[in-house]
C-alpha positions in Angstrom: 133.8 43.9 -117.1 135.3 46.7 -118.4 133.8 49.8 -119.7 135.9 50.3 -122.8 136.8 48.5 -125.7 139.5 46.3 -126.0 141.3 44.3 -128.6 144.6 41.9 -129.0 147.8 43.1 -128.0 149.4 40.9 -131.1 148.8 38.1 -133.2 148.4 34.7 -132.6 148.5 31.8 -134.9 146.7 28.2 -134.6 146.7 25.6 -136.7 144.7 21.9 -136.7 141.9 20.1 -137.9 138.3 21.0 -138.2 135.9 18.9 -135.9 133.3 18.4 -138.6 135.1 18.7 -142.2 138.2 16.9 -140.8 140.5 19.5 -142.7 143.3 21.2 -141.7 143.5 24.8 -141.2 145.6 27.6 -140.1 143.8 31.0 -138.4 145.4 34.1 -137.1 143.6 36.1 -134.3 144.7 39.6 -135.2 144.0 43.2 -133.4 141.3 45.4 -135.0 140.3 48.8 -134.3 137.5 50.2 -132.5 134.2 49.2 -133.2 135.2 46.9 -135.6 133.7 44.0 -133.8 134.6 40.2 -134.7 135.0 39.5 -138.1 136.7 36.3 -140.1 138.3 36.9 -143.3 138.8 33.6 -145.7 142.2 34.3 -147.1 142.1 31.4 -149.2 139.0 33.0 -151.2 139.1 35.1 -154.3 139.0 38.7 -152.8 139.5 37.3 -149.2 135.9 38.0 -148.1 134.7 39.2 -144.7 132.3 37.4 -142.7 131.0 39.5 -139.8 130.1 37.6 -136.6 126.7 38.4 -136.3 123.6 36.4 -136.2 121.9 37.3 -139.4 125.1 35.4 -140.9 124.1 32.1 -139.2 123.6 29.6 -142.1 123.8 26.4 -140.2 123.7 24.7 -136.7 124.5 21.0 -137.0 126.4 20.3 -133.9 128.3 23.5 -134.2 127.7 27.6 -135.4 128.4 28.2 -139.0 128.1 32.0 -140.6 128.5 32.8 -144.1 128.6 35.6 -146.5 127.7 35.1 -150.1 130.1 32.3 -151.0 132.6 32.4 -148.2 131.5 30.4 -144.6 133.2 29.9 -141.4 132.2 26.6 -139.8 132.5 26.1 -135.8 133.3 29.5 -134.7 131.7 29.0 -131.0 134.7 28.1 -128.9 136.7 31.3 -130.2 133.8 33.5 -130.1 133.3 32.3 -126.4 137.0 32.9 -125.6 136.9 36.4 -127.1 133.7 37.2 -125.1 135.1 35.6 -121.8 138.1 37.7 -122.1 136.6 41.1 -122.9 137.8 41.4 -126.5 135.5 43.7 -128.6 137.6 43.8 -131.8 139.4 41.0 -133.7 140.0 40.1 -137.1 140.6 36.4 -137.8 142.4 35.5 -140.7 141.7 31.6 -142.0 143.1 29.6 -145.0 140.2 26.9 -144.6 136.5 26.5 -143.9 137.2 25.4 -140.6 138.2 27.0 -137.1 140.6 24.2 -135.5 138.9 22.2 -133.0 142.4 21.7 -131.1 141.7 20.4 -127.4 137.8 20.6 -127.8 137.5 23.9 -125.6 138.5 27.4 -125.9 141.4 26.8 -123.6 144.2 27.0 -126.2 142.9 30.8 -127.4 142.3 31.7 -123.8 146.1 30.4 -122.6 147.7 32.6 -125.7 145.6 35.5 -125.0 146.2 35.7 -121.5 149.7 35.9 -121.7 149.9 39.4 -122.8 146.5 40.6 -121.7 144.5 42.7 -123.9 144.6 46.3 -125.3 142.5 49.0 -124.0 141.3 51.1 -126.7 139.9 53.9 -124.5 136.6 54.4 -126.0 133.5 53.1 -124.6 132.3 49.7 -124.8 129.0 49.2 -126.8 126.7 47.6 -124.2 123.3 46.4 -125.7 120.2 47.1 -124.0 117.1 44.8 -124.4 114.0 46.8 -124.8 111.6 44.0 -123.7 112.0 40.3 -122.7 112.2 37.8 -125.6 111.7 34.0 -125.3 112.5 31.6 -128.4 110.8 28.0 -127.5 111.6 25.0 -129.6 108.6 22.6 -129.3 110.2 19.4 -130.4 113.0 19.4 -128.1 111.6 21.4 -125.5 114.5 23.8 -125.3 113.8 27.3 -124.4 116.0 30.4 -124.1 114.4 33.6 -122.2 116.1 37.1 -122.3 115.4 39.8 -120.0 116.6 43.5 -119.5 119.1 43.7 -116.7 121.8 46.1 -115.3 124.3 43.4 -115.9 124.7 40.4 -117.9 124.2 36.9 -116.4 123.4 33.7 -117.7 121.7 30.4 -115.7 121.3 27.3 -117.8 119.7 23.9 -117.4 121.4 21.1 -119.4 119.3 17.9 -119.3 120.3 15.0 -121.6 117.8 12.3 -120.0 121.2 10.7 -118.9 122.1 8.6 -116.0 126.0 9.6 -116.4 125.4 13.4 -116.7 122.1 13.9 -114.8 120.5 17.5 -114.9 123.4 20.0 -114.5 122.9 23.7 -113.9 125.6 26.2 -114.7 125.7 30.1 -113.7 128.1 32.7 -115.5 128.0 36.5 -114.8 130.6 39.2 -115.0 132.4 38.0 -111.6 133.0 34.5 -113.2 136.4 33.4 -113.9 135.7 32.5 -117.2 139.2 31.1 -118.0 139.4 28.6 -115.4 135.8 27.8 -114.8 133.8 27.8 -118.4 136.9 28.0 -121.2 138.4 24.9 -120.2 135.6 22.6 -120.6 135.8 20.5 -123.4 133.0 19.4 -126.2 131.3 16.2 -126.0 129.3 13.5 -127.5 127.2 10.3 -126.7 128.7 7.3 -128.2 125.5 6.1 -129.4 125.4 9.4 -131.5 128.7 8.8 -133.1 127.5 6.5 -136.1 124.7 8.8 -137.0 126.7 11.9 -136.8 129.3 10.4 -139.3 126.5 9.4 -141.7 125.4 13.2 -141.6 129.1 14.2 -142.8 129.8 15.6 -139.2 132.5 15.1 -136.7 135.0 13.6 -139.3 137.8 15.3 -137.1 136.6 14.0 -133.7 138.5 12.1 -131.4 139.1 11.2 -128.0 141.9 13.9 -127.7 139.5 16.9 -128.8 136.0 15.3 -127.0 134.7 13.9 -124.3 132.9 10.6 -125.1 130.2 9.5 -123.0 129.0 5.9 -122.9 126.2 4.1 -121.0 129.0 3.4 -118.2 130.8 6.4 -118.1 133.5 8.2 -120.1 135.1 6.5 -123.2 138.8 5.8 -122.2 138.1 6.5 -118.2 138.7 10.3 -119.4 139.1 12.4 -116.1 137.1 15.6 -116.0 137.9 19.0 -115.0 134.9 19.3 -113.4 131.7 17.0 -112.5 129.5 18.9 -114.6 132.2 20.0 -117.4 129.6 19.0 -119.9 126.9 21.3 -118.9 130.0 24.0 -118.7 130.7 23.5 -121.8 127.1 24.2 -123.0 127.9 27.8 -121.1 130.8 28.0 -123.3 129.1 27.5 -126.3 126.0 29.9 -125.3 128.1 32.7 -124.5 130.0 32.2 -128.0 126.6 32.0 -129.8 124.8 35.1 -127.9 127.7 37.3 -128.9 126.3 37.1 -132.5 123.7 39.7 -130.9 126.7 42.2 -132.1 128.1 43.3 -128.5 127.7 42.9 -124.7 124.4 42.2 -123.8 122.8 44.1 -120.4 120.5 41.0 -120.0 119.8 38.3 -118.0 119.4 34.9 -119.9 118.0 31.8 -118.5 118.1 28.6 -120.8 116.8 25.2 -120.9 118.6 22.8 -122.7 120.3 25.2 -124.7 122.0 24.4 -128.1 123.3 26.1 -131.3 120.1 26.4 -133.2 118.2 27.9 -130.4 121.2 29.9 -129.4 121.6 31.4 -132.6 117.6 32.1 -132.8 117.7 33.9 -129.5 120.3 36.2 -131.0 118.6 36.8 -134.1 115.4 37.6 -132.3 117.7 40.1 -130.5 119.0 41.7 -133.6 115.7 41.9 -134.9 114.7 44.2 -131.8 117.5 46.5 -132.2 
C-alpha cells in the first residue's frame, strides 16, 4: 500500500437501480484534493448537500450501510467504499442524483474495472494512517457476532463466516496489503438465502434485487445453477463489505482486525468505536 495519498485520474459515471429502493440512479466518481477523504454529494437535493463517509454519519444498517447528514442520505455505500479502499483511493467526491448507489452486478467489480484502466493519481503528500491506541472489541450477544481490533504495524483482516448453512459451511477469509483485492475480493457478489426473500420484501428491502445482482442460496445450492467465482465467494463478499465499512473510521488503519460473523451493524459499530478513541 502506498505511503502517499491518491485520488482518481478522471471522472467515472455509473447508472443503475438500487438494491433496496429499486430506484434508478446515476453517480459520478470524481477526483478530489488532498485530505478531502471520501464524500458523497446529493446533486438532486436543495443546496446539493455533502455527506462525508464517516462512521458517526451511519444511520441505518439493515442489509446495507446508509450514511446521512441532516436530511440527505446515501444508501448502500459499502461496495463503492470497498472498491476505493481496495484500490488505495484516499480522496474522491461522489455526485449522486438519487438516494442509493446502483447495485450493478452486486460486487465492486464495475468500479474496479473502470478505475484500474487509468490507475490512480499520486498526490505526493503523506497518507493518513490511523494508529489504534488500544485494542477494541465489539460484541453482539444476540447474533454471536464480534469484531476485535488490535494495534499493528500494518493492516490485516481475518474473518470467519458461519450462517449455519450446509451449502456455505464455515468460511474463513484473510486480507492484507499483499492481497490482490481486485481479483480476489472485489469481484465477489452479494448473496441472500432464498428463505429470507419474502421477509426482506415485507420490510421494504431488496426491491431491486434479482438473479443478475445477487447469489441466491437455496437448500439445494445456488438458484439457477449460478457458478461462483470462488468456492468461498460469499465469505469473500463479507470481507468486501467489512473493508468498505471499516473505511468509515476515517482513514487507513494500522490494525489487525479479527471478526466472527461480520455484518454491517457490527462493522459500523466497530468503526464508530474507533472514531471515539481518536
